[in-house]
Each structure stands twice: as C-alpha cells, then as structure tokens.
C-alpha positions in Angstrom: 164.7 75.3 2.2 161.9 77.3 2.3 159.3 75.4 -0.2 160.3 71.9 0.8 158.9 72.4 4.7 156.0 74.0 2.8 155.2 71.2 0.7 156.3 68.4 3.6 153.7 70.0 5.4 151.6 70.0 2.9 151.6 66.3 2.0 151.3 65.2 5.6 148.0 67.4 6.0 146.7 65.5 2.9 147.2 62.4 4.2 146.1 63.2 7.1 143.0 64.7 5.3 142.5 61.8 3.4 142.4 59.1 6.0 139.2 61.0 7.9 140.8 59.9 11.1 139.5 56.1 10.5 142.1 53.3 11.2 141.8 49.4 10.9 139.4 48.6 8.3 136.5 49.7 5.9 133.7 51.1 8.8 131.0 52.1 7.5 131.2 51.3 3.9 129.3 49.0 1.7 126.5 46.7 3.0 125.7 46.3 6.8 128.3 44.4 8.5 128.5 41.1 11.1 129.7 41.8 14.1 129.3 39.8 17.4 128.2 42.7 19.9 125.3 43.5 16.7 121.9 41.9 17.6 120.7 39.7 15.1 116.6 40.1 16.4 115.0 41.6 13.4 112.8 39.7 10.8 115.9 40.3 7.9 117.7 37.7 10.4 114.9 35.8 12.0 112.5 35.0 9.2 112.4 32.0 6.9 113.1 33.9 4.1 116.0 36.7 4.6 117.4 39.2 1.8 121.0 38.8 1.6 121.9 41.8 2.1 119.6 42.2 5.7 117.9 45.2 4.6 116.4 46.6 8.1 112.9 45.4 8.4 113.1 43.1 5.1 112.1 39.0 5.6 109.2 37.4 5.2 107.3 33.7 5.8 107.7 32.7 2.1 109.4 33.5 -1.2 109.9 36.5 -2.6 112.0 40.1 -3.6 113.4 42.5 -0.6 111.0 45.8 -0.9 114.2 47.7 -0.2 117.0 46.2 -2.8 115.0 43.8 -5.2 116.7 41.1 -4.7 115.2 37.3 -4.4 115.0 36.4 -0.8 116.9 33.1 0.0 116.0 30.4 2.6 117.3 31.1 6.1 119.0 28.2 7.0 119.1 29.2 11.0 115.7 30.1 11.0 113.8 28.2 14.0 117.1 25.7 14.6 119.6 28.4 16.2 117.3 31.6 16.6 117.4 33.5 20.4 113.7 32.0 21.9 113.6 29.0 19.5 115.3 26.4 21.6 113.9 22.9 21.5 111.1 23.5 18.4 110.9 24.0 15.0 107.9 26.2 13.4 
C-alpha cells in the first residue's frame, strides 16, 4: 500500500513538473507569434521587403536576405496601405 501511494505521488509530481506551469498552448516556442495586442511598428513589419520570420530589426526597401536568419526577404503587401500613419497615400 505504501508503495502504491509513493508511486502515485511521484507520478503526479513528474506530470506537474513536466508541464512547467504553462497551460493553454505553445507559448514562447519557435518563431515570433502575432497577437492582436502586439504592436507591429518596427521595420520587420513596416518595410517594403520583410523577413518571413519577422526577425527584430530586419526589413529593407529592396529585395535581399535577412541579416538575422538568412532567409530571403518577401514583398510586404501591407506596406504603405494598411500601416499606421500611412492612411491615404502610398510610398
């Protein structure tokens, strides 16, 4: 009986420690995740060409490669039209 209780408590402790207190998804893993509350005002969001991984500080006025991850920049379809402060005109 004592062994059963010991293994039950040990199993519960391992499950709790494996979760790490994080519930509700995969927060903090992988690439930067977009959230409605997250401000998207840096060059990685507002440049004409952006990194698909939105690496901080990346972005360019022309094609090229991201200096952080090495991926090719892609044309930012939102640049100049939907970005804050650009209402009513395009660059």
